[in-house]
C-alpha positions, 0 to 999 in steps of 0.5 A: 751440673745436670743429673746425668753429669752428677751420675758420671762425676761421682767418685774420683771428684772428691778430694783424697785423704792425705797431704795438702800438697801443691805440685812442685814438678815440671810436667810435659804433655804431648798433645793438644787435643781434648785429652791433653788439655784436660790433663793440663787443666787439672795439673795447673790447678794444683801447681804443676809447672806444665808444657803442652807440645802440640805438633800443629797449630790448633787446639782440639786434636781430632775434632779440628776438621782439617787439622794441620797437624795431619792427625785428625780423622774428622770428616765434614759430617762428623758429629759426636755420638754422645749428647752435649750433656754427656760429652761436656767436661764437668766444670764447663758447659758448651755455648748456646749455639751447640747442637744437641749432638755436637759436631766437630766444629762445636767440639773444636770451638768448645775445646778452645774455649775450654783451654782458654777458660782454665788458662791452659792455652798460654802453656801450649807450644804449637807447631813443636813436634816431638821426635824422642821421649827417653829416661835420662841415663842412670849416671846423669845427675838428674837420673829418673827425669825424662828428655824430650828431643824436639824435631828442631833439636832442642832438648828439654828435661821434665819430671814427668811426661804425659802422652796424650796423642790418641789412638786414631791417627795411624790407619790400619791397612788390610793387604788384600783391600789394598790390592784394589785397583780402583780408587782405595783410600782408609776412612782416615783420609775420607773428608767430604762425599762430593768426589764420590757422586755417581760412583760405585762404592764399597765401604768395609767396616761397621764401626761409627766411621764406616756407618757415617761415611757409607750413609754420607755417599750412598745417596748419590751412589748408583751401587753402595755396599757395607761389608760388616765382617762381624755382628753389630749392634747399632744404637740409635741416636734418639729414642723417644725424642730423647738422646739415647745416651741420656736414657742409657746413662740412667742404668750406668750404675755400678750396682746394676750388673754388667749383663743386666745393663747390656741387656737393656741396652740391646733391648732398647736398640732392638725396639728401635731397629728390630732385628739386625740380621733381618738387615743382612748383619750377622749375629752378635757373638762375641762382644764388640765396641757398639756402633752409634748411627742416626741413619744407616738402618734407614739407608739399609731399609730404602736399599741405598746400601746393601749389606755383606758379610765378608770379602773373599778376595779383591781382583783388580776393581773386582770385590769377591764377597763371602756369599759367593757374589762378585761385583765391580766398584770404583772406590773401596773406602776401608774403615778398618781401624787404627794402630797405636803410634809412638813414633817419638818413643824408642822400641827399646823403651817401650814397644807397642805389640799387637796394638797393645800397651801394657799399662796399669790402669791404662796410664802407668807403664811398669818400670819407667817411672815419670812416664804416663798415658792418657786416653789410650782406650776405647769406651762406651761413653763420652771420652771427656768424662773419662779423661777428667777421671784419669786426670784427677787419678794421676794428679794424686799420683804426681802430688805424692798423695798416692803411691803406685804399687810395686812393678810386679804388681802392675804388671799382673794387674795389667795381664789381668785386665787384658785377660778379662776382656779378651775373654769376653770381647772379639779378638781384634786390634781395636778391642786391645784397648776396649774399656767398659766405663762403669767397670773402669772407673770403679776400679780406678776409684778402688786402685786409688783408695789402695794407693793412698 
């Protein structure tokens, strides 16, 4: 384990105090992406009877390019934002052919190897979409359990269900942008730059996908505009010849105050890119999810990309910008985020409102024992590491080593968590599931200790 890894794994990896139990429950995991296979691995290690339901024919979820489950947003040039040392799971390294910043081919290959190495693959049922998840009726002899109905009509009963389907599959569209009479698409549907050669292109958004895509298409576009409706901090991929995430990992410690960590990170980004306002971006006001990109700042400096700060309206192929200018475009690509999609969950059981799930510790819906969620968050570090912490935490609950608080206490804790982020972050659907990992992992550890 590397030095960076030891920083991240410290805490929930240690066995908890309590009975040395083995799992005796039947658990369904929905989704065979990184989160789902991670959850299955930890539960199988503890003896649970685990079945993973995957809608497509591939392991890897969003990291499987052109995945036949039609849920992947990966484009051909996609690389992960964190270095391979930070991105890997704690107990399996990438193979020797993996790049310093893995691309989706590397990630897919790694996740397949992970599932094979830890014996998860035989427990995956491929091309097995789940149509409905519902608790059994109170009068049923097996009350307290959960029924999964598959699309082919088959029905199976489980003691617990873990939903690991992710939150980056259902595009969030802005109706005004859909009025564009040229070629309109959401970033979810963008795959390769070749169809856009020679076209005038407007990309809306300033997140990771928007910046990747605009840098993809700008070199062959006679006019390329990036619309950044909010301020942004663009973190570099490399600094001083090292992965930026390896450098910032050194300050991701709970004893370093949050504001100090933020200031150091912003200062390092400023050293690399200078004042983002000079590139045309708004000043950063409320906190936002940071963007990481290796090329977009250079493309803006080379005037391959022009930055605009908002769109007033769309009239045919003419886009009217907030600065009073207007231009005609051939293509409008909207990197406007995603909606949480739980189409298999009846709304009278659990409803998604304002792109928000009221979950205790981002995992437990109060009042629905046996139902859990993993991976429904945005965070400021590698997702795989946080998946592992969630899996270990949930394992102790399912083993009976830890007892969840009363429903009222969990609801209050979820409300307090939402209020904390709402008071600090920009009010957008994306930020309803924002998590700063240092804070979150500390809270997980403290919550687990209180539950033992």
